[in-house]
C-alpha positions as CSV (number, residue, x, y, z in Angstrom):
1,M,29.1,16.2,-17.7
2,S,27.3,15.3,-20.9
3,R,24.1,13.3,-20.8
4,V,23.9,10.1,-22.9
5,R,21.6,10.7,-25.8
6,P,18.8,8.1,-26.4
7,E,20.4,6.9,-29.6
8,E,23.7,6.2,-27.8
9,R,22.1,3.9,-25.2
10,P,22.8,0.2,-25.9
11,T,19.8,-1.9,-26.7
12,V,20.9,-4.5,-24.1
13,W,22.5,-2.5,-21.3
14,M,21.9,-4.7,-18.2
15,P,24.6,-7.3,-18.9
16,R,27.1,-4.6,-19.6
17,V,26.5,-2.6,-16.5
18,L,26.4,-5.8,-14.3
19,T,29.8,-6.8,-15.7
20,R,31.3,-3.4,-15.2
21,T,32.4,-4.3,-11.7
22,P,35.4,-6.6,-11.7
23,P,34.6,-10.1,-10.3
24,G,37.3,-9.6,-7.6
25,V,35.2,-6.8,-6.1
26,Y,32.2,-9.0,-5.7
27,L,34.5,-11.7,-4.1
28,A,36.0,-9.1,-1.8
29,V,32.5,-8.1,-0.7
30,A,30.9,-11.5,-0.3
31,L,33.7,-13.7,0.9
32,P,34.5,-11.9,4.2
33,V,30.7,-11.8,5.0
34,V,30.4,-15.6,4.3
35,M,33.4,-16.3,6.5
36,V,32.2,-14.1,9.3
37,I,28.7,-15.6,9.3
38,A,30.1,-19.1,9.2
39,A,32.5,-18.4,12.1
40,T,29.6,-16.9,14.0
41,A,27.4,-19.9,13.5
42,L,30.2,-22.4,14.4
43,Q,31.8,-20.7,17.4
44,P,30.9,-22.5,20.7
45,W,30.8,-19.6,23.2
46,L,27.7,-17.5,22.5
47,P,24.4,-18.0,20.6
48,P,24.9,-16.5,17.1
49,S,22.0,-14.1,17.8
50,D,24.0,-12.5,20.6
51,L,26.8,-11.6,18.1
52,L,24.5,-10.6,15.2
53,R,21.7,-8.6,16.7
54,D,22.0,-5.0,18.0
55,S,23.9,-4.9,21.2
56,Q,21.3,-2.8,23.0
57,V,18.6,-5.5,22.2
58,V,20.8,-8.3,23.3
59,A,21.9,-6.6,26.5
60,A,18.3,-5.8,27.4
61,G,17.3,-9.4,26.8
62,H,20.0,-10.7,29.0
63,G,19.7,-8.0,31.7
64,G,23.4,-7.2,31.4
65,E,26.1,-6.2,29.0
66,S,29.1,-7.8,27.4
67,P,31.6,-6.4,24.8
68,A,30.7,-9.4,22.6
69,Y,27.1,-8.5,22.3
70,G,26.3,-7.2,18.9
71,L,29.9,-7.5,17.7
72,I,29.0,-8.4,14.1
73,S,26.3,-5.7,14.0
74,N,28.8,-3.1,15.1
75,V,31.2,-4.2,12.4
76,G,28.6,-3.4,9.8
77,I,28.0,0.1,11.4
78,V,31.7,0.8,11.3
79,V,32.0,-0.2,7.6
80,V,29.1,2.0,6.5
81,A,30.4,4.9,8.7
82,L,33.8,4.7,6.9
83,S,32.2,4.7,3.5
84,S,30.1,7.7,4.5
85,G,33.3,9.5,5.5
86,A,34.9,8.7,2.2
87,A,32.0,10.1,0.3
88,A,31.9,13.3,2.4
89,T,35.7,13.7,2.0
90,G,35.3,13.4,-1.8
91,W,32.5,16.0,-1.7
92,L,34.9,18.4,0.2
93,I,37.8,17.7,-2.2
94,L,35.7,18.2,-5.3
95,H,34.5,21.7,-4.3
96,D,34.9,22.9,-7.9
97,A,33.7,19.7,-9.6
98,P,30.6,19.6,-11.9
99,A,27.5,19.9,-9.8
100,P,26.1,16.4,-10.5
101,E,29.1,14.7,-9.1
102,R,29.1,16.7,-5.9
103,R,25.4,16.1,-5.4
104,L,25.9,12.4,-6.0
105,L,28.6,12.3,-3.3
106,A,26.5,14.3,-0.9
107,W,23.5,12.0,-1.4
108,I,25.4,8.8,-0.8
109,A,27.2,10.3,2.2
110,A,23.8,11.3,3.7
111,L,22.2,8.0,2.9
112,S,25.1,6.1,4.5
113,L,24.9,8.4,7.6
114,V,21.2,7.6,7.9
115,L,22.0,3.9,7.8
116,V,24.6,4.3,10.5
117,L,22.4,6.4,12.8
118,D,19.4,4.1,12.3
119,D,21.4,1.0,13.1
120,L,23.3,2.6,16.0
121,L,20.3,4.3,17.6
122,L,17.7,1.8,16.5
123,L,15.6,4.6,15.1
124,H,13.3,2.3,13.2
125,E,12.5,0.4,16.4
126,A,12.2,3.4,18.5
127,A,9.7,4.7,16.1
128,A,7.5,1.6,16.5
129,F,5.7,3.0,19.6
130,M,2.6,3.2,17.4
131,P,1.5,0.7,14.8
132,W,1.9,3.0,11.8
133,T,5.1,4.9,12.8
134,A,7.6,2.1,11.9
135,A,6.0,1.9,8.5
136,L,6.2,5.6,8.1
137,V,9.9,5.7,8.9
138,G,10.6,2.8,6.6
139,G,8.5,4.5,3.8
140,A,10.6,7.7,4.3
141,Y,13.8,5.7,3.9
142,A,12.5,4.0,0.8
143,L,11.3,7.3,-0.8
144,A,14.7,8.9,-0.1
145,F,16.5,6.0,-1.8
146,L,14.1,6.1,-4.7
147,R,14.7,9.8,-5.1
148,F,18.4,9.1,-5.2
149,V,18.1,6.4,-7.9
150,I,15.8,8.5,-10.0
151,Q,17.9,11.7,-9.8
152,F,21.1,9.9,-10.7
153,R,19.8,7.0,-12.8
154,D,21.8,8.1,-16.0
155,M,25.0,8.4,-14.1
156,I,24.5,5.2,-12.2
157,I,23.8,3.2,-15.4
158,R,26.5,4.8,-17.4
159,D,29.4,4.9,-15.0
160,L,28.8,3.3,-11.6
161,D,28.6,-0.2,-10.1
162,V,25.1,-1.2,-10.7
163,G,25.8,-4.8,-9.7
164,L,27.0,-3.7,-6.2
165,L,23.9,-1.4,-5.8
166,L,21.6,-4.3,-6.7
167,L,23.4,-6.6,-4.4
168,A,23.1,-4.1,-1.6
169,V,19.4,-3.4,-2.2
170,G,18.5,-7.1,-2.6
171,S,20.4,-8.2,0.5
172,L,18.8,-5.5,2.7
173,G,15.5,-6.4,1.2
174,V,16.0,-10.1,2.2
175,S,16.9,-9.0,5.7
176,V,13.8,-6.8,6.1
177,V,11.5,-9.5,4.7
178,T,13.0,-12.1,7.0
179,D,12.6,-9.8,10.0
180,V,9.0,-9.1,9.2
181,L,7.7,-12.5,8.1
182,V,9.8,-15.1,9.9
183,A,9.6,-15.9,13.5
184,P,13.0,-15.3,15.2
185,T,15.2,-18.4,15.6
186,Q,18.9,-18.8,15.6
187,S,18.7,-19.9,11.9
188,S,16.4,-17.0,10.9
189,V,18.7,-14.5,12.7
190,L,21.7,-15.9,10.7
191,V,19.8,-15.3,7.5
192,E,18.4,-11.9,8.5
193,D,21.6,-10.4,9.9
194,G,23.9,-12.2,7.4
195,A,21.9,-10.6,4.6
196,K,22.0,-7.3,6.3
197,L,25.7,-7.4,6.8
198,L,26.2,-8.4,3.1
199,G,23.9,-5.5,2.1
200,L,25.8,-3.0,4.2
201,V,29.2,-4.2,2.9
202,A,28.0,-4.1,-0.7
203,W,26.6,-0.6,-0.2
204,S,29.8,0.6,1.4
205,A,31.8,-0.8,-1.5
206,F,29.5,1.0,-3.9
207,V,29.9,4.3,-2.0
208,L,33.7,3.9,-1.9
209,R,34.1,3.0,-5.5
210,T,31.8,5.9,-6.5
211,A,33.9,8.3,-4.5
212,L,37.1,7.0,-6.1
213,F,35.5,7.2,-9.6
214,A,34.5,10.9,-9.0
215,L,38.0,11.7,-7.8
216,G,39.6,9.9,-10.8
217,H,37.2,11.5,-13.3
218,R,38.0,14.9,-11.9
219,R,41.7,14.3,-12.2
220,S,41.4,13.1,-15.8
221,A,39.2,16.1,-16.6
222,G,41.9,18.5,-15.5
223,P,41.8,21.7,-13.5
224,G,40.1,23.6,-16.3
225,A,36.9,21.6,-16.2
226,S,33.9,23.4,-14.9
227,S,30.3,22.6,-14.2
228,G,29.2,24.7,-17.1
229,A,31.2,22.8,-19.7
230,S,29.1,21.1,-22.3
231,T,29.7,19.0,-25.4
232,S,28.4,20.4,-28.7
233,P,26.4,18.0,-30.8
234,G,29.1,17.7,-33.5
235,A,32.0,17.4,-31.1
236,T,33.8,14.2,-30.4
237,T,33.3,13.1,-26.8
238,T,36.2,11.7,-24.7
239,P,35.5,8.4,-22.9
240,R,35.0,8.9,-19.2
241,A,37.7,7.5,-16.9
242,S,37.0,4.0,-15.7
243,H,37.0,3.3,-12.0
244,R,37.7,-0.4,-12.3
């Protein structure tokens, strides 16, 4: 996989990378989340927080269990788990693909799995038995994601859905800030967990489309492509396959 040379970089690249993802993808990510949160807020049977928060937390607060507790939270877990499986499957299929693409799929599969385990087992809350441990766990997650972005920044900017990635990071950031700074109320829980669900769905869409892009690019490259292939300075490069 050839690296984009500095002189080939567009002078204004952000608008281009943000419009790379078709508008229909953003709509498919955001509209179901908006509908789910609206239905959760308007339904008359349970407080919205009982459906949005982690089922273990809700059950502990009520001293009992219900299949409805944490329903929306569990939907987010399932969506991310499916995306992690898609990335892992792509990693297995592309066993002879160029190394950067396999590493990219391995990273996003691992990051997705960490999100699933953290949300399912409440690892960030279980680590809060001392004042500094929760911050340590959160810092470890942030450093892992930063390492991912730095390692694959050229590929992300050149080929992948930057807009979806920014939407995921921004939404999860809003969720974390709301959780830390705002006293819990039904309204704040709707904002916190609604943003969290949007972030998880956006991340899952990013992961799925990245896996599809890697598979499509490998198919267009043909069986003769190898990780050692390179483009000579005077050679004409072939445009990479689009994953739109």
